[in-house]
Every structure is written in C-alpha cells, then in structure tokens.
C-alpha distance (Angstrom), angle and dihedral (degrees) to the residues before:
residue distance angle dihedral
M1 . . .
A2 3.82 . .
R3 3.78 119.6 .
S4 3.80 111.8 -108.9
N5 3.84 93.9 -126.5
T6 3.80 91.5 51.8
T7 3.81 89.7 49.4
R8 3.81 91.0 50.4
R9 3.80 92.1 48.5
S10 3.81 89.7 51.2
A11 3.81 90.8 48.3
I12 3.82 90.4 52.3
L13 3.82 91.1 52.1
E14 3.81 90.9 47.2
A15 3.82 90.5 51.6
F16 3.82 90.9 52.1
A17 3.82 90.3 46.5
E18 3.81 91.2 53.1
E19 3.81 90.6 52.7
F20 3.82 94.0 46.0
E21 3.84 89.5 49.5
K22 3.82 88.0 62.4
I23 3.82 90.2 67.5
D24 3.79 100.1 100.3
G25 3.79 103.9 161.4
G26 3.80 94.3 -89.3
D27 3.80 131.9 101.1
G28 3.78 93.5 48.0
Y29 3.82 96.7 -48.7
K30 3.79 116.6 128.4
S31 3.82 97.2 -159.9
D32 3.78 132.6 63.7
L33 3.82 109.3 -140.6
S34 3.81 97.7 172.4
G35 3.80 105.5 129.3
A36 3.82 92.6 4.5
V37 3.83 100.6 90.9
S38 3.81 123.8 101.3
T39 3.81 128.5 -177.6
R40 3.79 92.3 -142.9
M41 3.78 132.1 60.2
K42 3.80 115.8 -106.0
F43 3.77 134.6 -155.7
W44 3.81 117.0 -117.5
D45 3.80 92.1 -106.2
E46 3.82 90.5 55.6
V47 3.81 94.2 58.4
E48 3.80 107.8 100.8
S49 3.80 102.8 173.3
F50 3.77 136.6 24.3
P51 2.97 139.1 -97.7
A52 3.81 95.0 41.8
L53 3.79 130.6 173.1
H54 3.81 121.2 -164.5
M55 3.80 129.3 -176.2
S56 3.77 137.2 -173.8
A57 3.77 133.8 179.6
G58 3.79 111.4 -109.3
T59 3.77 130.0 -171.9
E60 3.76 123.7 -28.3
T61 3.78 124.5 -147.4
R62 3.77 128.6 -169.5
E63 3.77 134.8 -153.9
Y64 3.79 117.2 -159.4
W65 3.79 113.7 -149.0
G66 3.80 101.1 179.8
A67 3.79 130.2 -109.9
G68 3.80 88.2 69.3
Q69 3.80 94.1 -62.8
K70 3.78 122.3 131.7
W71 3.78 137.4 165.7
R72 3.79 120.4 -140.5
Y73 3.79 124.0 -157.8
L74 3.79 120.3 -163.6
I75 3.78 123.4 -166.4
I76 3.79 113.0 -145.1
N77 3.80 116.5 -160.6
V78 3.80 113.8 -147.4
G79 3.80 126.7 -166.8
Y80 3.79 121.3 -171.9
E81 3.78 126.0 -174.1
I82 3.79 122.4 -171.6
C-alpha cells in the first residue's frame, strides 16, 4: 500500500506534467513540450529527444499552526534540456 504523502506528491507532479504537456509551440511559446515531459529526473544519456523537461519531488517542510492546521511546502526540481 502506498503512503498517502507519497501518493499526493506524485499527484502534484502529474498535475504539473499535464500542464507542461499543453505547451505546443503556439500562443507565444517557442518550444513544443507535448510528449517531452517526465515526472522523474533523467541522466543525460537517458534523454532521447529534445526539448525534454524532467521533474522530481524534492524535500517537503511543514509548519504547524495549532488547532490541527499545518502548511506543507514541497520543492519541485525541474530540469529542461533544449
């Protein structure tokens, strides 16, 4: 069974990937990222086509505010190769 925080972190990366996939070279963008987005970081020798965008979930910090409230901050590492 997957941990709920890990599942949420994966869902956040997937949501970003879906939005980046919409960049198709139109609307003022100069690159077409459709099909070039990955939700894990890759080594240079793993990149097969360019441009390529890779993401991974980094560290997460929490602030506890009392009364059961907390804020979570997630760092997302992004690599982009042209």
